[in-house]
NURO-118742 format. One record per atom (N, C-alpha, C): residue in one letter; chain; z, x, y. Coordinates in pm, 1 decimal. Each point is the difference from the previous one (the first is absolute). Layout:
+----+----+----------+----------+----------+
: aa : ch :        Z :        X :        Y :
+----+----+----------+----------+----------+
:  a :  A :        Z :        X :        Y :
...
+----+----+----------+----------+----------+
This chain:
+----+----+----------+----------+----------+
: aa : ch :        Z :        X :        Y :
+----+----+----------+----------+----------+
:  m :  A :   6130.0 :   1977.4 :   6977.5 :
:  m :  A :   -127.9 :    -54.5 :     38.1 :
:  m :  A :   -115.2 :     81.7 :    -58.0 :
:  k :  A :     19.0 :    134.7 :     -7.6 :
:  k :  A :   -104.2 :     84.8 :    -55.2 :
:  k :  A :    -25.7 :    -31.9 :   -146.9 :
:  l :  A :    101.3 :    -40.4 :    -70.8 :
:  l :  A :    -13.6 :    -34.3 :   -141.2 :
:  l :  A :    -67.7 :   -135.9 :    -18.1 :
:  l :  A :     11.5 :    -85.7 :     96.5 :
:  l :  A :    -54.6 :   -134.8 :     -9.4 :
:  l :  A :   -153.2 :     -0.2 :     -6.4 :
:  y :  A :    -67.4 :     84.4 :     76.3 :
:  y :  A :   -145.6 :      2.9 :      1.8 :
:  y :  A :    -60.9 :     39.9 :   -134.7 :
:  p :  A :     46.0 :    105.5 :    -63.5 :
:  p :  A :    -55.3 :     32.5 :   -132.5 :
:  p :  A :     28.3 :   -108.2 :   -104.6 :
:  l :  A :    117.7 :    -61.2 :      7.1 :
:  l :  A :     32.0 :   -107.8 :    -93.6 :
:  l :  A :    -90.6 :   -120.4 :     22.2 :
:  f :  A :    -25.8 :    -32.2 :    125.5 :
:  f :  A :    -89.0 :   -111.5 :     32.4 :
:  f :  A :   -141.6 :     30.8 :    -47.9 :
:  g :  A :    -45.3 :    122.7 :     19.6 :
:  g :  A :   -132.6 :     40.3 :    -46.6 :
:  g :  A :    -11.7 :     -8.8 :   -151.5 :
:  a :  A :    101.2 :     45.9 :    -70.5 :
:  a :  A :     -0.2 :     -7.4 :   -145.6 :
:  a :  A :     -0.4 :   -144.5 :    -48.0 :
:  l :  A :     73.3 :    -85.0 :     67.0 :
:  l :  A :      2.7 :   -141.7 :    -34.9 :
:  l :  A :   -137.2 :    -63.7 :     18.7 :
:  m :  A :    -66.5 :     33.0 :    108.4 :
:  m :  A :   -132.5 :    -56.5 :     26.4 :
:  m :  A :   -100.7 :     46.1 :   -106.3 :
:  l :  A :      6.9 :    124.7 :    -41.3 :
:  l :  A :    -87.9 :     49.2 :   -105.0 :
:  l :  A :     28.5 :    -68.7 :   -133.3 :
:  a :  A :    125.9 :    -18.7 :    -29.0 :
:  a :  A :     38.5 :    -65.6 :   -125.4 :
:  a :  A :    -48.9 :   -144.3 :     -3.7 :
:  l :  A :      0.5 :    -66.5 :    112.5 :
:  l :  A :    -45.6 :   -138.6 :      5.0 :
:  l :  A :   -151.6 :    -10.2 :     -6.1 :
:  a :  A :    -69.9 :    103.2 :     39.8 :
:  a :  A :   -146.2 :     -2.3 :     -1.1 :
:  a :  A :    -56.0 :     20.5 :   -140.1 :
:  v :  A :     67.8 :     66.9 :    -87.6 :
:  v :  A :    -49.8 :     32.4 :   -133.6 :
:  v :  A :    -25.4 :   -122.7 :    -86.6 :
:  p :  A :     83.2 :   -102.9 :     -2.7 :
:  p :  A :    -22.7 :   -111.3 :    -92.0 :
:  p :  A :   -131.6 :    -74.7 :     18.2 :
:  a :  A :    -69.5 :     16.6 :    111.5 :
:  a :  A :   -128.0 :    -67.8 :     17.3 :
:  a :  A :    -98.4 :     40.9 :   -110.5 :
:  w :  A :      9.3 :    122.1 :    -49.4 :
:  w :  A :    -86.7 :     46.6 :   -107.2 :
:  w :  A :     71.1 :      0.8 :   -134.4 :
:  a :  A :    129.8 :    -25.6 :     -0.5 :
:  a :  A :     78.8 :     23.8 :   -119.9 :
:  a :  A :      4.6 :   -118.0 :    -96.4 :
:  d :  A :    -54.6 :   -117.0 :     35.2 :
:  d :  A :      9.1 :   -114.2 :    -90.0 :
:  d :  A :    -70.6 :     27.0 :   -132.3 :
:  v :  A :   -122.7 :     46.0 :      5.8 :
:  v :  A :    -75.7 :     36.5 :   -119.6 :
:  v :  A :    -25.9 :    149.7 :     10.6 :
:  s :  A :     46.6 :     75.7 :    -97.3 :
:  s :  A :    -15.3 :    145.3 :      4.0 :
:  s :  A :   -143.2 :     41.0 :    -33.2 :
:  r :  A :    -30.0 :    125.2 :     25.4 :
:  r :  A :   -130.7 :     57.2 :    -33.8 :
:  r :  A :    -25.9 :    -14.2 :   -150.5 :
:  d :  A :     99.5 :     28.9 :    -81.7 :
:  d :  A :    -15.7 :    -10.4 :   -145.2 :
:  d :  A :    -21.3 :   -143.7 :    -45.0 :
:  e :  A :     72.4 :    -93.1 :     62.0 :
:  e :  A :    -16.5 :   -141.8 :    -35.0 :
:  e :  A :   -140.3 :    -48.2 :     38.1 :
:  a :  A :    -48.5 :     41.8 :    116.7 :
:  a :  A :   -135.4 :    -37.6 :     42.3 :
:  a :  A :   -103.8 :     56.6 :    -96.4 :
:  a :  A :     19.6 :    123.8 :    -42.9 :
:  a :  A :    -91.9 :     60.9 :    -95.8 :
:  a :  A :      0.3 :    -77.4 :   -131.6 :
:  a :  A :    116.3 :    -42.2 :    -44.4 :
:  a :  A :     10.5 :    -75.6 :   -125.2 :
:  a :  A :    -69.8 :   -135.4 :     10.8 :
:  v :  A :     15.6 :    -67.1 :    113.9 :
:  v :  A :    -66.0 :   -129.7 :     21.3 :
:  v :  A :   -152.0 :     18.1 :     -5.1 :
:  a :  A :    -50.2 :    100.4 :     69.6 :
:  a :  A :   -144.2 :     24.0 :      2.8 :
:  a :  A :    -52.2 :     39.9 :   -137.9 :
:  q :  A :     77.8 :     77.7 :    -71.6 :
:  q :  A :    -41.1 :     42.9 :   -133.6 :
:  q :  A :     -9.6 :   -118.9 :    -94.3 :
:  r :  A :     98.0 :    -90.4 :      8.0 :
:  r :  A :     -3.7 :   -120.6 :    -83.7 :
:  r :  A :   -116.6 :    -90.6 :     39.8 :
:  a :  A :    -26.6 :    -11.8 :    129.3 :
:  a :  A :   -106.1 :    -88.7 :     48.2 :
:  a :  A :   -138.9 :     50.0 :    -38.0 :
:  s :  A :    -16.0 :    132.0 :    -10.8 :
:  s :  A :   -132.8 :     56.1 :    -25.3 :
:  s :  A :    -16.4 :     56.9 :   -140.1 :
:  a :  A :    109.9 :     19.7 :    -71.1 :
:  a :  A :      0.1 :     68.2 :   -130.1 :
:  a :  A :    -59.0 :    139.8 :     12.8 :
:  g :  A :      8.2 :     55.1 :    121.1 :
:  g :  A :    -57.3 :    131.5 :     24.4 :
:  g :  A :    105.2 :    106.3 :     22.3 :
:  r :  A :    -47.3 :    117.6 :     42.2 :
:  r :  A :     86.6 :    114.6 :     26.2 :
:  r :  A :     14.5 :     16.7 :    150.4 :
:  v :  A :    122.5 :     10.5 :     47.7 :
:  v :  A :     26.8 :     14.0 :    142.8 :
:  v :  A :    -37.6 :    140.6 :     44.6 :
:  l :  A :    -82.2 :      6.1 :    106.4 :
:  l :  A :    -43.7 :    127.9 :     54.4 :
:  l :  A :     78.1 :     39.6 :    124.8 :
:  a :  A :     33.2 :    -98.8 :     84.0 :
:  a :  A :     70.3 :     29.9 :    125.8 :
:  a :  A :     70.4 :   -124.7 :     50.9 :
:  v :  A :    109.5 :     22.4 :     72.3 :
:  v :  A :     76.0 :   -108.8 :     62.2 :
:  v :  A :     36.7 :     45.7 :    140.1 :
:  e :  A :    -27.7 :    -85.0 :    100.3 :
:  e :  A :     38.6 :     34.8 :    135.6 :
:  e :  A :     45.2 :   -123.7 :     76.3 :
:  k :  A :     85.2 :     22.7 :    100.3 :
:  k :  A :     48.7 :   -107.5 :     86.0 :
:  k :  A :   -106.0 :    -31.8 :    104.3 :
:  v :  A :    -23.6 :   -129.5 :     21.4 :
:  v :  A :    -95.1 :    -44.6 :    102.1 :
:  v :  A :     52.7 :   -127.3 :     64.9 :
:  e :  A :    -70.6 :    -44.2 :    102.7 :
:  e :  A :     28.8 :   -129.6 :     59.7 :
:  e :  A :   -122.4 :    -87.2 :    -23.8 :
:  h :  A :     21.9 :   -120.5 :    -51.1 :
:  h :  A :   -108.7 :    -93.7 :    -28.8 :
:  h :  A :     33.9 :   -133.3 :     64.3 :
:  q :  A :    -84.1 :    -44.3 :     92.4 :
:  q :  A :     20.9 :   -125.8 :     71.5 :
:  q :  A :    138.4 :     -7.1 :     62.3 :
:  g :  A :     43.4 :    112.3 :     57.3 :
:  g :  A :    128.1 :      4.9 :     69.1 :
:  g :  A :    121.5 :      9.9 :    -90.6 :
:  r :  A :    -22.3 :     18.0 :   -128.9 :
:  r :  A :    111.3 :      9.1 :    -95.3 :
:  r :  A :     -3.5 :    133.9 :    -71.8 :
:  a :  A :    115.9 :     46.1 :    -41.5 :
:  a :  A :     10.5 :    122.7 :    -78.0 :
:  a :  A :    -60.1 :    -23.5 :   -138.3 :
:  a :  A :    -75.9 :     97.6 :    -47.7 :
:  a :  A :    -64.4 :    -13.4 :   -130.5 :
:  a :  A :    -13.0 :    138.1 :    -64.7 :
:  w :  A :    -25.1 :     -2.9 :   -129.3 :
:  w :  A :    -32.1 :    120.8 :    -74.7 :
:  w :  A :   -147.1 :     -7.7 :    -37.2 :
:  r :  A :    -74.0 :    105.8 :     25.6 :
:  r :  A :   -141.1 :     10.3 :    -38.8 :
:  r :  A :     -3.1 :     86.0 :   -125.8 :
:  v :  A :    -40.0 :    -61.8 :   -111.2 :
:  v :  A :      1.4 :     69.4 :   -128.7 :
:  v :  A :   -143.9 :     14.3 :    -49.6 :
:  k :  A :    -40.5 :    123.2 :    -21.5 :
:  k :  A :   -133.4 :     27.9 :    -53.0 :
:  k :  A :     13.3 :     19.8 :   -150.6 :
:  v :  A :    -81.7 :    -75.1 :    -77.4 :
:  v :  A :      6.8 :      7.5 :   -145.5 :
:  v :  A :   -138.3 :     26.6 :    -58.4 :
:  l :  A :     -1.6 :     60.6 :   -116.3 :
:  l :  A :   -121.4 :     20.4 :    -77.8 :
:  l :  A :      5.7 :    -98.6 :   -115.9 :
:  t :  A :    -94.2 :    -94.6 :     -2.6 :
:  t :  A :     -0.2 :   -103.2 :   -104.0 :
:  t :  A :    -51.0 :     57.0 :   -131.8 :
:  p :  A :     24.1 :    -69.9 :   -110.6 :
:  p :  A :    -51.6 :     45.3 :   -130.0 :
:  p :  A :   -153.3 :      8.9 :     -2.8 :
:  q :  A :    -67.7 :    -73.0 :     89.8 :
:  q :  A :   -146.0 :      3.8 :      8.2 :
:  q :  A :    -50.2 :    117.3 :     85.1 :
:  g :  A :     93.3 :     78.9 :     54.6 :
:  g :  A :    -38.9 :    116.1 :     79.0 :
:  g :  A :    -17.5 :    -27.3 :    148.4 :
:  e :  A :     36.2 :   -118.7 :     45.8 :
:  e :  A :    -11.5 :    -35.5 :    141.7 :
:  e :  A :    128.2 :     36.3 :     73.6 :
:  v :  A :    -15.5 :     44.7 :    122.6 :
:  v :  A :    116.1 :     24.2 :     85.2 :
:  v :  A :     18.8 :   -124.3 :     86.7 :
:  k :  A :    119.2 :    -56.5 :     -5.1 :
:  k :  A :     31.6 :   -120.0 :     78.2 :
:  k :  A :    122.4 :     25.6 :     84.7 :
:  v :  A :      7.6 :    -70.8 :    112.7 :
:  v :  A :    116.9 :      5.6 :     87.0 :
:  v :  A :     69.5 :   -135.1 :     -7.9 :
:  i :  A :    128.7 :      3.4 :    -27.7 :
:  i :  A :     81.0 :   -121.4 :     -8.7 :
:  i :  A :    108.7 :      9.9 :    105.8 :
:  l :  A :     12.2 :   -105.1 :     81.4 :
:  l :  A :    105.1 :     -4.7 :    102.3 :
:  l :  A :    117.7 :    -81.0 :    -52.7 :
:  i :  A :    118.7 :     57.7 :     13.2 :
:  i :  A :    123.0 :    -64.5 :    -45.6 :
:  i :  A :     89.0 :    -24.2 :    120.2 :
:  d :  A :     44.2 :   -123.6 :     20.1 :
:  d :  A :     91.5 :    -31.7 :    108.9 :
:  d :  A :    131.8 :     74.1 :    -23.4 :
:  a :  A :     43.2 :     76.3 :     99.8 :
:  a :  A :    119.7 :     82.5 :    -16.1 :
:  a :  A :    129.1 :    -81.9 :     -5.8 :
:  a :  A :     -3.2 :   -123.2 :     49.9 :
:  a :  A :    120.1 :    -82.8 :     -2.2 :
:  a :  A :     10.7 :    -80.9 :   -128.8 :
:  s :  A :   -113.3 :    -56.2 :    -46.1 :
:  s :  A :      5.6 :    -91.5 :   -114.0 :
:  s :  A :    -50.7 :     61.1 :   -131.5 :
:  g :  A :    -82.7 :    103.5 :      7.8 :
:  g :  A :    -57.7 :     57.5 :   -120.2 :
:  g :  A :   -124.1 :    -72.8 :    -47.6 :
:  r :  A :    -47.9 :    -97.0 :     77.4 :
:  r :  A :   -119.3 :    -73.9 :    -37.6 :
:  r :  A :   -125.5 :     76.5 :     41.4 :
:  t :  A :   -108.4 :    -20.6 :    -76.3 :
:  t :  A :   -127.6 :     62.1 :     35.8 :
:  t :  A :    -70.5 :    -87.1 :    103.3 :
:  y :  A :    -79.2 :     65.5 :     82.9 :
:  y :  A :    -82.8 :    -73.2 :     99.0 :
:  y :  A :   -132.4 :    -31.6 :    -61.4 :
+----+----+----------+----------+----------+
């Protein structure tokens, strides 16, 4: 029984990870880079409208800093 609790805990953690794992940080950065033709400055996990998303900050060729939100499940931009 003592072994069952740690195994159950590990299983629960393993099942929680895929919520963010559909689109990786690198994939989100690549999507934002292609969409803006800019240089990626930062990528962080956020929640947008109740859904998991990646917030990608890019520097455009015109020198503007833009934030692009990428849906973590589909890889689409908001």
